[in-house]
DRENSEFI-966635 format. One record per residue: residue in three letters; x, y, z of N, C-alpha, C, O in turn. Coordinates in steps of 0.001 Angstrom, whole numbers, padded with zeros to 6 digits, always signed. Example, Ala and Ser with C-alpha at 12.3 -4.5 7.8 and 13.67 -1.06 7.14 Angstrom:
residues 2
ALA+013190-005690+007800+012300-004500+007800+013200-003300+007800+014236-003319+008465SER+012850-002250+007080+013670-001060+007140+012900+000030+007870+013409+001138+008039
END
This chain:
residues 350
MET+037291-124992-108347+036994-125542-109682+037736-124702-110727+037552-123487-110804ASP+038573-125363-111529+039358-124643-112534+038719-124678-113910+039029-123844-114761THR+037828-125639-114137+037170-125746-115441+035658-125799-115259+035147-126053-114168MET+034957-125550-116372+033500-125560-116358+032997-126097-117682+033751-126180-118652LEU+031728-126461-117725+031103-126886-118973+030496-125675-119675+029891-124810-119043ALA+030671-125634-120989+030117-124540-121778+029671-125082-123129+030243-126038-123653ALA+028626-124445-123688+028179-124765-125047+028885-123792-125981+028555-122607-126015VAL+029845-124285-126728+030736-123429-127524+030359-123523-129000+030365-124603-129592TYR+030036-122382-129574+029712-122295-131006+031010-122210-131805+031873-121379-131521HIS+031138-123088-132818+032314-123089-133682+032002-122573-135080+032801-121850-135675SER+030855-122943-135593+030431-122523-136928+028963-122916-137069+028445-123633-136213PRO+028280-122472-138116+026873-122864-138263+026675-124374-138141+027378-125161-138774HIS+025714-124754-137322+025345-126144-137048+026436-126916-136312+026405-128146-136272ASP+027390-126208-135737+028474-126866-134987+028609-126189-133631+029315-125189-133493ILE+027931-126738-132636+028039-126240-131267+028392-127428-130388+027771-128486-130485ARG+029388-127251-129532+029937-128385-128799+029949-128097-127301+030241-126982-126869VAL+029625-129128-126520+029765-129030-125072+031219-129320-124734+031722-130417-124981GLU+031886-128322-124165+033322-128444-123904+033645-128058-122466+032902-127321-121817GLU+034753-128567-121997+035280-128176-120696+036286-127055-120937+037297-127254-121610VAL+036009-125892-120392+036845-124717-120621+037220-124114-119272+036587-124424-118263PRO+038240-123259-119239+038629-122650-117957+037532-121752-117388+036850-121043-118129VAL+037374-121789-116092+036476-120844-115428+037099-119459-115527+038268-119295-115180PRO+036359-118463-115987+036949-117131-116130+037338-116533-114777+036691-116784-113760GLN+038402-115742-114790+038865-115046-113595+038767-113546-113836+039148-113082-114910PRO+038271-112775-112879+038050-111355-113126+039334-110533-113089+040195-110730-112231GLY+039440-109598-114051+040483-108586-113980+040062-107502-113010+039011-107619-112379PRO+040862-106440-112872+040594-105410-111854+039204-104794-111911+038621-104519-110862GLY+038649-104565-113111+037338-103939-113229+036237-104893-113623+035151-104457-114006GLU+036492-106189-113538+035554-107191-114046+034870-107949-112912+035217-107803-111740ALA+033887-108764-113297+033187-109628-112343+032906-110962-113017+032860-111053-114244VAL+032720-111986-112213+032341-113306-112715+030995-113681-112086+030803-113577-110874MET+030081-114115-112937+028746-114501-112500+028556-116002-112677+028902-116558-113720ARG+028010-116651-111666+027554-118023-111826+026192-117972-112489+025261-117375-111948VAL+026064-118587-113647+024818-118524-114413+023784-119438-113771+024012-120633-113587ARG+022643-118848-113436+021550-119621-112853+020442-119912-113856+019719-120898-113713ALA+020304-119065-114866+019310-119289-115916+019739-118529-117157+020155-117373-117077ALA+019637-119181-118298+019944-118552-119584+018880-118990-120586+018663-120183-120796SER+018229-118023-121195+017128-118325-122107+017618-118330-123550+018495-117552-123926ILE+017043-119211-124341+017391-119285-125762+016520-118317-126544+015297-118310-126405CYS+017161-117504-127364+016499-116456-128138+016525-116824-129622+017320-117661-130051ALA+015650-116192-130394+015668-116412-131843+017013-116022-132443+017434-116601-133444THR+017691-115045-131841+019026-114663-132317+020003-115813-132153+020834-116050-133030ASP+019913-116534-131037+020780-117700-130840+020541-118742-131933+021480-119357-132437LEU+019277-118928-132286+018955-119892-133341+019505-119433-134688+020006-120241-135469ARG+019409-118118-134957+019948-117608-136227+021458-117779-136288+022008-118135-137330ILE+022133-117522-135158+023589-117711-135139+023927-119181-135363+024823-119506-136143PHE+023215-120057-134683+023479-121489-134827+023279-121948-136270+024034-122780-136773ASN+022271-121409-136926+021959-121847-138294+022756-121117-139371+023113-121704-140393HIS+023035-119832-139138+023606-119031-140226+024855-118244-139845+025459-117604-140705GLY+025252-118278-138580+026382-117464-138160+025958-116038-137866+024768-115724-137854HIS+026948-115166-137626+026688-113759-137306+027842-112931-137863+029001-113339-137800PHE+027507-111764-138408+028546-110947-139046+029606-110461-138054+030701-110078-138467LYS+029299-110470-136761+030274-110062-135758+031070-111237-135185+031936-111039-134332ILE+030787-112446-135644+031588-113612-135261+032349-114057-136506+031786-114689-137400SER+033622-113722-136548+034407-114006-137748+034620-115502-137926+034565-116273-136969GLU+034861-115894-139170+035076-117311-139475+036284-117833-138707+037353-117223-138717GLY+036101-118955-138049+037170-119548-137255+037128-119170-135790+037762-119826-134964ALA+036385-118115-135450+036257-117725-134047+035285-118649-133340+034352-119163-133959VAL+035490-118863-132064+034557-119650-131258+033926-118717-130225+034524-117723-129815ARG+032706-119060-129817+031994-118178-128909+031018-118975-128058+030360-119889-128556ILE+030921-118637-126786+029857-119159-125942+028651-118252-126150+028705-117059-125852LEU+027562-118822-126662+026367-118041-126942+025584-117778-125652+025974-118212-124568GLY+024460-117049-125800+023556-116815-124682+023627-115400-124153+024627-114997-123560HIS+022539-114632-124373+022535-113229-123928+021330-112877-123060+021209-111728-122636GLU+020448-113812-122786+019327-113584-121867+019667-114330-120579+019349-115511-120439VAL+020316-113636-119634+020969-114343-118532+020720-113680-117177+020482-112476-117073ALA+020786-114519-116151+020738-114055-114763+021504-115041-113903+021618-116218-114244GLY+022021-114565-112802+022785-115433-111914+023244-114688-110685+022638-113696-110280GLU+024325-115176-110092+024850-114528-108893+026355-114310-109038+027067-115141-109603ILE+026817-113192-108525+028229-112850-108590+029015-113779-107666+028621-114019-106525VAL+030136-114297-108181+030982-115167-107358+032365-114570-107130+033066-114976-106203ALA+032769-113606-107966+034082-112988-107794+034087-111628-108482+033458-111450-109526VAL+034800-110671-107892+034917-109339-108490+036367-108891-108434+037139-109320-107577GLY+036723-107999-109388+038053-107409-109377+038177-106337-108313+037180-105897-107741ALA+039406-105920-108050+039690-104980-106968+039022-103626-107173+038747-102925-106200GLN+038753-103244-108431+038172-101928-108702+036642-101919-108684+036031-100859-108816VAL+036031-103065-108525+034570-103161-108541+034041-102943-107124+034401-103668-106196THR+033169-101921-106969+032712-101546-105633+031240-101838-105362+030860-102025-104207TYR+030395-101882-106405+028958-102019-106133+028461-103451-106278+027269-103712-106115LEU+029355-104371-106581+029000-105782-106647+029877-106554-105671+031016-106174-105397ALA+029326-107643-105154+030089-108491-104237+029629-109922-104420+028517-110152-104894PRO+030456-110890-104056+030019-112277-104150+028694-112483-103414+028511-112032-102284GLY+027774-113182-104098+026452-113423-103553+025388-112491-104098+024198-112753-103924THR+025791-111397-104760+024813-110471-105331+024071-111138-106481+024691-111667-107404ARG+022744-111112-106424+021916-111683-107489+021734-110624-108571+021328-109501-108273VAL+022030-110967-109819+022035-109966-110884+021444-110516-112178+021419-111722-112419ALA+020969-109582-112999+020660-109839-114400+021588-108948-115212+022004-107889-114744VAL+021912-109376-116426+022898-108652-117223+022294-108270-118567+021906-109131-119356ALA+022221-106964-118817+021803-106479-120135+022921-106767-121130+024081-106493-120822PRO+022624-107307-122305+023679-107839-123164+024462-106826-123989+025640-107047-124271ASN+023828-105712-124385+024496-104806-125313+025386-103812-124570+024924-103068-123705VAL+026658-103814-124922+027637-102926-124301+028068-101905-125336+028768-102247-126289GLY+027663-100663-125164+028028-099619-126111+029476-099192-125936+030131-099532-124951CYS+029961-098434-126922+031337-097933-126826+031469-096892-125727+032560-096673-125203GLY+030345-096240-125373+030338-095279-124285+030615-093844-124683+030420-092938-123873VAL+031069-093607-125922+031473-092251-126302+030805-091753-127582+030918-090568-127894CYS+030124-092598-128324+029502-092151-129574+028236-091357-129259+027801-091305-128108TRP+027648-090742-130280+026462-089916-130092+025319-090697-129461+024661-090198-128548GLU+025071-091923-129937+023961-092700-129386+024216-093086-127931+023305-093029-127105CYS+025442-093475-127617+025743-093873-126238+025561-092711-125271+024992-092890-124194VAL+026036-091521-125637+025910-090397-124706+024460-089936-124598+024108-089231-123652GLN+023613-090324-125553+022181-090062-125454+021455-091131-124640+020254-091024-124393GLY+022188-092154-124229+021584-093230-123450+021063-094381-124279+020402-095279-123757ASN+021357-094362-125581+020857-095417-126475+021981-096391-126821+022412-096476-127971ASN+022445-097120-125817+023533-098068-126047+023144-099148-127039+024014-099730-127687ASN+021846-099430-127171+021393-100450-128125+021576-100008-129571+021506-100837-130478LEU+021807-098721-129805+021991-098207-131163+023447-097843-131448+023742-097258-132490CYS+024349-098180-130547+025776-097903-130764+026251-098619-132020+026033-099823-132155PRO+026901-097904-132947+027368-098567-134174+028579-099469-133954+028957-100226-134848ASP+029191-099396-132769+030398-100176-132505+030242-100953-131199+031140-100969-130358TYR+029078-101599-131049+028744-102260-129788+029451-103604-129626+029877-104225-130600ASP+029563-104028-128390+029850-105419-128045+028571-106011-127477+027669-105284-127062ALA+028500-107328-127462+027310-107965-126886+027683-109338-126351+028366-110120-127013PHE+027220-109611-125142+027418-110951-124588+026687-111965-125460+025558-111740-125896GLY+027358-113084-125702+026778-114125-126550+026999-113884-128030+026595-114703-128856ILE+027641-112759-128385+027933-112480-129801+029407-112118-129954+030178-112908-130499THR+029813-110941-129486+031238-110590-129545+031953-110980-128257+033178-111093-128238LEU+031201-111184-127193+031738-111597-125897+031111-112930-125509+029968-113201-125878ASP+031832-113760-124775+031264-115030-124329+030047-114778-123445+030048-113894-122587GLY+029011-115580-123678+027739-115380-123006+027436-116414-121947+028337-116964-121313GLY+026134-116672-121762+025664-117397-120600+025336-118859-120767+024801-119465-119839PHE+025636-119466-121925+025401-120903-122067+026588-121663-121472+027257-122444-122149ALA+026821-121411-120206+027956-121987-119493+027669-121899-118002+026689-121282-117584GLU+028529-122519-117205+028330-122482-115764+028693-121115-115180+028104-120685-114188TYR+029657-120438-115791+030078-119125-115324+030262-118199-116518+030532-118651-117631MET+030113-116886-116275+030258-115898-117345+031075-114720-116841+030820-114191-115758LEU+032053-114315-117632+032850-113142-117305+032090-111885-117727+031633-111785-118866ILE+031956-110929-116811+031343-109642-117120+032472-108623-117262+033190-108344-116302THR+032619-108081-118444+033755-107219-118752+033674-105883-118008+032610-105490-117529ALA+034807-105200-117922+034862-103923-117209+033931-102867-117810+033246-102184-117048PRO+033868-102696-119147+032907-101716-119678+031467-102026-119290+030691-101109-119022ALA+031098-103306-119255+029732-103677-118865+029485-103348-117396+028407-102871-117044VAL+030464-103595-116541+030339-103262-115123+030208-101757-114958+029371-101280-114191GLN+031037-101012-115680+031075-099554-115511+029856-098859-116089+029418-097839-115557GLN+029295-099395-117175+028225-098699-117884+026824-099073-117417+025840-098567-117956GLY+026719-099946-116429+025408-100238-115867+024694-101422-116463+023477-101538-116318ASN+025414-102312-117134+024775-103511-117690+024357-104507-116616+023459-105319-116835VAL+025003-104447-115461+024744-105421-114401+023757-104806-113415+024028-103767-112815VAL+022607-105462-113256+021526-104904-112444+021173-105890-111324+020932-107070-111582LYS+021146-105408-110106+020772-106266-108989+019296-106627-109087+018471-105791-109456ILE+018965-107871-108758+017570-108296-108777+017134-108602-107352+017911-109149-106569PRO+015897-108255-107009+015425-108475-105638+015211-109952-105347+015077-110772-106256ASP+015182-110267-104071+015074-111663-103650+013769-112315-104082+013707-113535-104236ASN+012701-111496-104284+011406-112090-104629+011277-112419-106112+010259-112965-106538LEU+012293-112094-106897+012246-112373-108339+013138-113567-108657+014305-113603-108266SER+012582-114541-109368+013350-115748-109682+014401-115459-110735+014265-114515-111512PHE+015441-116265-110763+016460-116150-111797+015850-116365-113178+016260-115727-114147GLU+014872-117263-113268+014270-117562-114564+013574-116338-115144+013774-116003-116312GLU+012754-115666-114328+012079-114473-114827+013075-113358-115108+012910-112608-116070ALA+014106-113243-114280+015113-112212-114501+015834-112426-115832+016184-111462-116513ALA+016057-113691-116201+016688-113971-117489+015800-113549-118647+016297-113163-119705LEU+014475-113621-118449+013532-113239-119498+013310-111732-119562+012579-111249-120427ASN+013933-110988-118655+013752-109537-118663+014301-108905-119940+013769-107899-120409GLU+015344-109478-120498+015934-108852-121699+014944-108792-122859+014741-107706-123401PRO+014312-109896-123274+013333-109772-124353+012132-108911-123958+011567-108218-124804LEU+011738-108947-122680+010640-108088-122245+011005-106621-122430+010169-105816-122841SER+012248-106275-122128+012666-104877-122282+012666-104449-123743+012449-103275-124042CYS+012908-105390-124659+012822-105077-126092+011378-104759-126479+011128-103851-127272CYS+010437-105505-125918+009017-105226-126160+008641-103865-125597+007891-103111-126218TYR+009160-103559-124429+008866-102271-123806+009387-101118-124660+008709-100099-124800ASN+010562-101263-125222+011112-100254-126131+010143-099982-127274+009894-098828-127621ALA+009595-101047-127858+008661-100904-128983+007378-100207-128545+006893-099307-129230GLN+006829-100620-127408+005566-100028-126970+005747-098583-126518+004830-097771-126645GLN+006926-098259-125990+007232-096863-125681+007290-096024-126965+006797-094897-127005ALA+007896-096589-128003+007992-095868-129282+006615-095607-129869+006408-094615-130568CYS+005673-096502-129581+004301-096352-130077+003420-095527-129148+002258-095267-129460CYS+003973-095113-127999+003210-094307-127034+001874-094964-126687+000846-094290-126613LEU+001893-096281-126474+000663-096981-126112+000110-096413-124817+000801-096385-123798ALA-001146-095957-124857-001776-095322-123699-002884-096207-123155-003454-097011-123892PRO-003197-096065-121865-004305-096839-121283-005602-096621-122066-005928-095504-122469GLY-006327-097715-122267-007603-097647-122967-007510-097808-124471-008534-097977-125132GLU-006312-097761-125028-006176-097849-126485-006250-099296-126965-006058-100240-126199THR-006534-099434-128253-006587-100751-128892-005262-101043-129563-004757-100240-130347MET-004701-102208-129244-003466-102647-129883-003731-103919-130678-004366-104850-130183VAL-003242-103950-131904-003255-105170-132707-001844-105737-132708-000871-105033-132983LEU-001756-107003-132399-000476-107691-132344-000454-108762-133419-001256-109695-133388ILE+000462-108631-134369+000577-109604-135454+001674-110596-135092+002861-110273-135122GLY+001255-111804-134751+002188-112850-134357+002125-113137-132875+002273-112224-132062ALA+001907-114393-132505+001777-114778-131095+002831-115802-130704+002547-116752-129975GLY+004064-115598-131200+005176-116389-130708+005567-115908-129320+004834-115120-128721PRO+006701-116358-128789+007101-115937-127440+007182-114423-127289+006732-113881-126279MET+007747-113733-128276+007841-112275-128181+006456-111639-128296+006162-110667-127600GLY+005614-112177-129160+004266-111658-129287+003497-111780-127985+002771-110863-127601LEU+003652-112913-127300+002958-113099-126027+003506-112159-124953+002762-111701-124085MET+004805-111875-125014+005350-110877-124089+004737-109508-124362+004408-108774-123430HIS+004584-109167-125630+003916-107914-125991+002501-107884-125421+002054-106861-124904LEU+001811-108998-125518+000444-109093-125022+000398-108862-123516-000416-108075-123032LEU+001268-109545-122772+001300-109387-121322+001661-107958-120921+001087-107398-119988LEU+002618-107383-121639+003044-106021-121331+001949-105010-121638+001749-104060-120880ALA+001239-105208-122745+000129-104310-123083-000963-104378-122029-001555-103360-121671ARG-001226-105576-121537-002202-105724-120468-001738-104988-119201-002522-104295-118552TYR-000471-105148-118870+000098-104456-117708-000019-102940-117867-000251-102225-116892SER+000143-102454-119099+000158-101013-119367-001230-100421-119506-001368-099208-119661GLY-002278-101262-119452-003635-100749-119453-004291-100637-120805-005230-099856-120960ALA-003831-101391-121799-004487-101365-123112-005961-101719-122955-006325-102616-122195GLY-006802-100993-123692-008241-101243-123602-008626-102584-124170-009409-103316-123565GLN-008083-102917-125328-008276-104248-125893-007058-104599-126736-006426-103733-127340VAL-006750-105879-126760-005632-106394-127549-006175-107432-128513-006759-108435-128104ILE-005975-107179-129791-006401-108093-130853-005156-108769-131401-004192-108098-131769VAL-005172-110091-131455-004012-110858-131908-004330-111541-133226-005371-112181-133373SER-003422-111398-134181-003512-112102-135457-002504-113239-135462-001305-113008-135308GLU-002985-114471-135638-002099-115636-135586-002705-116776-136394-003878-117106-136223VAL-001908-117378-137276-002405-118452-138132-002223-119833-137506-002957-120764-137838GLN-001250-119973-136601-001023-121279-136001-002019-121511-134860-002150-120693-133949GLU-002703-122625-134933-003799-122896-134004-003346-122912-132554-004011-122338-131692GLU-002213-123567-132272-001754-123670-130892-001370-122299-130341-001692-121970-129199ARG-000686-121508-131149-000298-120177-130688-001521-119277-130519-001562-118442-129615ALA-002505-119448-131381-003745-118680-131234-004430-119034-129921-004942-118160-129221ARG-004435-120320-129595-005030-120752-128332-004279-120147-127151-004892-119697-126183GLN-002948-120137-127232-002149-119569-126155-002409-118073-126008-002464-117560-124890ALA-002568-117378-127123-002853-115939-127063-004148-115678-126304-004232-114746-125504ALA-005160-116509-126561-006429-116363-125833-006228-116625-124347-006779-115912-123508GLU-005443-117642-124019-005180-117967-122614-004419-116846-121916-004614-116604-120725PHE-003546-116158-122666-002734-115094-122077-003478-113768-122008-002913-112770-121560GLY-004734-113738-122442-005546-112565-122206-005928-111732-123407-006407-110611-123235ALA-005736-112237-124635-006170-111477-125812-007690-111343-125810-008401-112292-125480ASP-008178-110175-126175-009628-109958-126252-010223-110606-127493-011364-111069-127475LEU-009456-110635-128555-009914-111215-129817-008717-111827-130519-007667-111195-130634VAL-008874-113052-130986-007817-113719-131750-008368-114015-133139-009416-114643-133285VAL-007648-113553-134151-008099-113688-135529-007102-114556-136300-005892-114338-136231ASP-007619-115528-137025-006809-116302-137964-006960-115635-139326-008004-115785-139962PRO-005943-114898-139797-006085-114158-141048-006199-115056-142268-006524-114587-143358GLY-005934-116346-142091-006138-117281-143190-007606-117632-143377-008007-118127-144430LYS-008413-117369-142334-009831-117724-142385-010751-116506-142295-011932-116587-142630GLN-010208-115391-141848-011026-114208-141614-010243-112976-142043-009032-112913-141833ASP-010914-111997-142640-010258-110763-143059-009866-109969-141812-010728-109538-141045LEU-008564-109781-141616-008086-109137-140397-008538-107682-140326-008942-107214-139262ARG-008478-106969-141434-008860-105557-141415-010340-105405-141053-010707-104528-140271GLU-011160-106240-141611-012584-106178-141281-012817-106463-139801-013646-105817-139161ALA-012090-107423-139269-012243-107770-137854-011810-106613-136958-012453-106324-135949VAL-010721-105958-137333-010225-104834-136532-011202-103662-136604-011493-103032-135588LEU-011705-103371-137795-012657-102268-137936-013939-102542-137142-014501-101639-136521LYS-014387-103787-137171-015592-104141-136424-015378-103967-134926-016265-103496-134215ALA-014193-104351-134453-013909-104286-133016-013645-102866-132532-013639-102608-131328THR-013427-101947-133467-013093-100566-133089-014115-099568-133620-013806-098384-133756ASP-015314-100022-133920-016373-099147-134442-015938-098392-135689-016309-097236-135896GLY-015148-099064-136510-014752-098491-137788-013526-097602-137745-013095-097116-138790ARG-012942-097369-136563-011790-096464-136454-010492-097086-136925-009702-096432-137605GLY-010265-098332-136574-008954-098943-136729-008234-098934-135392-008714-098356-134417ALA-007095-099573-135358-006339-099715-134108-005515-098469-133821-005107-097755-134737ASP-005276-098218-132549-004378-097132-132162-002921-097520-132389-002102-096697-132798VAL-002614-098781-132118-001239-099277-132235-001266-100645-132901-002103-101486-132572VAL-000347-100867-133840-000161-102194-134433+001314-102548-134314+002181-101769-134712ILE+001594-103721-133766+002973-104188-133632+003130-105460-134456+002380-106422-134288VAL+004109-105447-135341+004374-106591-136215+005514-107398-135606+006678-107010-135699ALA+005170-108524-134983+006150-109366-134304+006531-110585-135137+006988-111594-134602VAL+006341-110483-136450+006726-111533-137396+007548-110868-138498+007188-109795-138982GLY+008643-111499-138890+009515-110927-139914+008962-111144-141311+009395-112047-142028SER+008000-110311-141694+007345-110452-142997+007048-109080-143570+006362-108275-142940ALA+007564-108806-144771+007293-107525-145425+005810-107391-145754+005242-106304-145652THR+005192-108491-146148+003759-108463-146462+002945-108048-145248+002012-107254-145365LEU+003292-108578-144087+002567-108228-142872+002854-106782-142453+001982-106110-141902GLN+004058-106314-142711+004348-104903-142438+003466-103998-143298+002953-102984-142825GLU+003296-104374-144556+002449-103590-145460+000999-103578-144968+000333-102543-144983GLN+000529-104742-144535-000852-104845-144055-001060-104068-142765-002140-103527-142525ALA-000029-104015-141940-000161-103375-140632-000531-101896-140767-001334-101380-139989VAL+000049-101225-141747-000217-099798-141929-001695-099558-142234-002235-098504-141897GLU-002342-100520-142863-003740-100369-143239-004703-100697-142100-005917-100575-142265LEU-004179-101109-140956-005025-101475-139811-005182-100347-138806-006054-100408-137939VAL-004343-099309-138910-004359-098290-137863-005365-097185-138154-005710-096912-139304ALA-005818-096565-137085-006711-095419-137169-005914-094168-137530-004685-094206-137602ARG-006603-093085-137753-005928-091802-137913-005102-091512-136654-005558-091719-135529ARG-003906-091041-136871-002927-090799-135808-002500-092092-135111-001999-092070-133987GLY-002708-093213-135795-002259-094487-135249-000754-094645-135381-000093-093914-136119ARG-000230-095618-134646+001215-095881-134649+001484-097345-134975+000829-098243-134445VAL+002442-097568-135840+002824-098922-136253+004271-099155-135844+005111-098270-136003ASN+004565-100335-135321+005945-100682-134986+006362-101949-135724+005714-102990-135620PHE+007457-101838-136470+008071-103010-137097+009048-103586-136073+010207-103178-135999PHE+008554-104545-135284+009334-105100-134182+010297-106182-134663+011436-106254-134202ALA+009843-107016-135585+010677-108110-136102+011419-107650-137352+010842-106983-138212GLY+012674-108000-137450+013464-107654-138627+013159-108591-139789+012548-109647-139623LEU+013601-108172-140962+013425-108976-142172+014751-109592-142586+015817-109076-142249ALA+014681-110689-143314+015887-111364-143784+016595-110504-144821+015956-109802-145605ALA+017907-110568-144815+018700-109826-145791+018295-110227-147207+018121-111407-147511GLY+018149-109221-148058+017728-109478-149427+016222-109458-149611+015727-109375-150735ARG+015488-109535-148491+014020-109468-148536+013531-108429-147532+012555-108642-146813ASP+014241-107294-147505+014019-106304-146455+013362-105024-146980+013675-103925-146524ARG+012444-105179-147947+011720-104033-148480+010222-104271-148355+009716-105339-148699ALA+009517-103246-147851+008063-103304-147771+007486-102111-148515+008053-101019-148475CYS+006370-102312-149188+005715-101248-149960+004440-100852-149227+003397-101481-149404VAL+004523-099820-148413+003393-099431-147565+002579-098325-148232+003034-097669-149169SER+001371-098141-147725+000469-097120-148254+000895-095749-147739+000457-095327-146669SER+001736-095060-148482+002247-093769-148018+001157-092706-147990+001258-091747-147224ASN+000118-092854-148808-000972-091880-148762-001716-091960-147433-002107-090939-146868TRP-001912-093204-146932-002593-093326-145647-001702-092781-144523-002195-092157-143583ILE-000404-093018-144624+000512-092444-143639+000398-090916-143664+000390-090267-142618HIS+000308-090353-144876+000231-088897-145039-001103-088334-144554-001130-087475-143673TYR-002204-088811-145123-003511-088222-144816-004044-088642-143446-004833-087925-142830GLY-003606-089807-142978-004060-090249-141660-003131-089840-140535-003385-090147-139370GLN-002042-089138-140885-001030-088761-139894-000586-089976-139074-000527-089944-137845VAL-000279-091041-139808+000149-092303-139193+001653-092256-138937+002416-091742-139754THR+002059-092786-137815+003476-092873-137468+003942-094320-137606+003342-095228-137030VAL+005005-094530-138364+005591-095861-138520+006954-095866-137835+007827-095065-138168THR+007126-096764-136887+008362-096821-136115+009021-098187-136267+008385-099166-136658GLY+010297-098225-135952+011034-099480-135846+011861-099427-134575+012352-098359-134209THR+012023-100528-133906+012855-100571-132703+013710-101826-132723+013348-102837-133325THR+014849-101741-132055+015740-102891-131950+016324-102936-130549+016825-101929-130048GLY+016264-104084-129925+016844-104233-128598+016227-103294-127592+015059-102920-127696SER+017040-102914-126605+016590-102009-125548+017805-101339-124944+018923-101843-125046ASN+017576-100197-124312+018682-099547-123609+018612-099870-122116+017716-100585-121667HIS+019560-099338-121361+019636-099694-119944+018425-099198-119162+018010-099831-118191ARG+017855-098066-119580+016659-097562-118898+015502-098533-119077+014823-098879-118111HIS+015273-098981-120333+014212-099961-120573+014436-101212-119717+013505-101732-119103TYR+015675-101680-119689+016006-102926-119005+015702-102827-117507+015171-103765-116911ARG+016040-101698-116913+015803-101530-115477+014323-101332-115179+013828-101794-114151GLN+013620-100654-116067+012198-100428-115835+011404-101730-115892+010539-101964-115047THR+011689-102578-116880+010938-103837-116957+011319-104779-115818+010494-105571-115362LEU+012556-104695-115364+012934-105519-114208+012125-105103-112979+011744-105946-112167GLN+011867-103809-112846+011029-103332-111746+009587-103813-111909+008921-104138-110926MET+009109-103856-113148+007765-104376-113394+007660-105826-112925+006698-106204-112255LEU+008650-106623-113280+008629-108029-112874+008731-108162-111364+008065-109005-110764ALA+009560-107333-110753+009749-107409-109306+008478-107012-108559+008276-107425-107417SER+007617-106210-109197+006379-105781-108544+005414-106944-108335+004547-106885-107463GLY+005562-107996-109128+004657-109134-109040+003382-108966-109827+002566-109886-109881ARG+003187-107798-110449+001963-107547-111227+002120-107948-112687+001161-107896-113456LEU+003311-108342-113062+003576-108851-114403+004483-110058-114249+005577-109950-113695SER+004037-111197-114734+004806-112428-114585+005036-113079-115945+004136-113145-116782LEU+006259-113556-116143+006612-114257-117372+006823-115752-117125+007199-116486-118040GLN+006587-116196-115912+006920-117575-115567+006191-118586-116452+006741-119639-116777SER+004958-118268-116839+004187-119219-117645+004725-119351-119066+004311-120248-119800LEU+005644-118467-119463+006256-118589-120792+007322-119677-120838+007684-120147-121917VAL+007822-120075-119687+008874-121103-119644+008226-122474-119806+007466-122920-118946THR+008536-123130-120911+007904-124426-121180+008900-125580-121283+008500-126730-121461ALA+010194-125280-121172+011196-126355-121192+012462-125872-120494+012833-124700-120573ARG+013110-126803-119812+014379-126517-119140+015359-127615-119501+015015-128797-119491ARG+016576-127219-119817+017615-128185-120189+018923-127814-119490+019090-126692-119014SER+019836-128766-119437+021179-128498-118932+022077-128060-120092+021706-128202-121258VAL+023242-127535-119770+024198-127150-120814+024563-128354-121676+024724-128227-122889GLN+024692-129521-121049+025037-130734-121810+023994-131052-122871+024292-131756-123836GLU+022779-130545-122710+021687-130827-123638+021471-129676-124628+020350-129472-125092ILE+022505-128938-124950+022346-127733-125754+021701-128021-127110+020852-127249-127555GLU+022080-129105-127771+021498-129387-129091+020007-129679-128976+019219-129230-129808ALA+019618-130428-127951+018196-130697-127734+017460-129415-127363+016316-129216-127769ALA+018111-128548-126596+017489-127283-126208+017257-126394-127421+016199-125775-127542LEU+018235-126323-128320+018078-125537-129545+016970-126120-130415+016198-125381-131026ALA+016896-127446-130468+015830-128091-131241+014466-127792-130634+013499-127559-131359ASP+014383-127797-129304+013127-127436-128635+012709-126021-129014+011552-125768-129352ALA+013669-125106-128950+013362-123699-129224+012944-123480-130667+012134-122598-130956ALA+013490-124277-131572+013181-124112-132993+011919-124847-133416+011414-124627-134516SER+011407-125714-132559+010312-126603-132956+008974-125901-133120+008097-126385-133836GLY+008816-124759-132458+007510-124107-132452+006557-124701-131440+005442-124208-131271GLU+006985-125763-130759+006134-126407-129758+006354-125835-128368+005589-126126-127448HIS+007399-125020-128207+007701-124421-126915+007694-122912-127037+007832-122354-128126LEU+007528-122261-125884+007643-120807-125834+009082-120443-125508+009882-120259-126426LYS+009441-120332-124225+010836-120042-123887+011497-121286-123303+010970-121935-122399VAL+012659-121590-123846+013466-122731-123396+014651-122198-122607+015395-121347-123096LEU+014829-122697-121383+015908-122223-120522+016987-123272-120379+016710-124469-120302LEU+018236-122797-120343+019344-123641-119891+019564-123330-118419+019688-122168-118032ILE+019611-124358-117616+019860-124221-116181+021186-124905-115884+021216-126110-115633PRO+022294-124147-115909+023611-124776-115748+023753-125414-114423+024800-125989-114124
END
């Protein structure tokens, strides 16, 4: 096969199903047959507004939450072979900057990323570049783990990064603001990590119902009930040990600081829109309560491999988050599904 189908982004609101050449590996590269690619909120933002790393006039195959099997490798590639089942971490650091040598490739100021600066997984095949092969972006997945769950490992690893930053310990109370797909992943991960209780704040009725089904101890609609009062009641007046804000809202970030106990930790997990990226938090409570406020973005290779092991153990499953599957030819319908709020994770199955 010399050509393949791919969903090619041309400009905001212009994504086309096209027949393009199947990539061929150079000496240090590999080619993966895509078995599952999940649609992320970042993909939706690129589709609607573009991306600062995709210059005007450039075209790109989107998709960075991917898993599949290797079909071809270059002569210099030794640890991969055709038939190897793999998941691919999307962020490729420069490899030499301060953050990269510290192991924080997700914080590299000069990063590449599949589905953004490099062609991604919304296609039948994906080229894995030599730096990605060399730096450990390609991770073998065990036979007992499905391609679908392996594709969802990337967002799970981002949640793990946040919860690691908050030092969530067994028995502690976590408040989760927002029960979208990422919020529910946070909920499942907190349960896996031994959180004593998880309180979810969510205004949308369907998402609140899903949070309860996924194991939340208490679900609060802040439009109908005072969230701080509910948290204090559930914690004997202490407040939460950890609060994670999984909604891009400065107002909610401000409120989150007021929900934590002394020595509590807050994580701003969701970013804010440009121009509306300022929050006015209670600095006195941070000071006198010895509160820690953290922010996290993406995940590094260690996070990615650790969460993949969690999924492979069978004690943490993301399969129930998959609520729609589409083909590459249905990319516009798939993006609409993902944006509708009626689905959790939408997968492309090339």
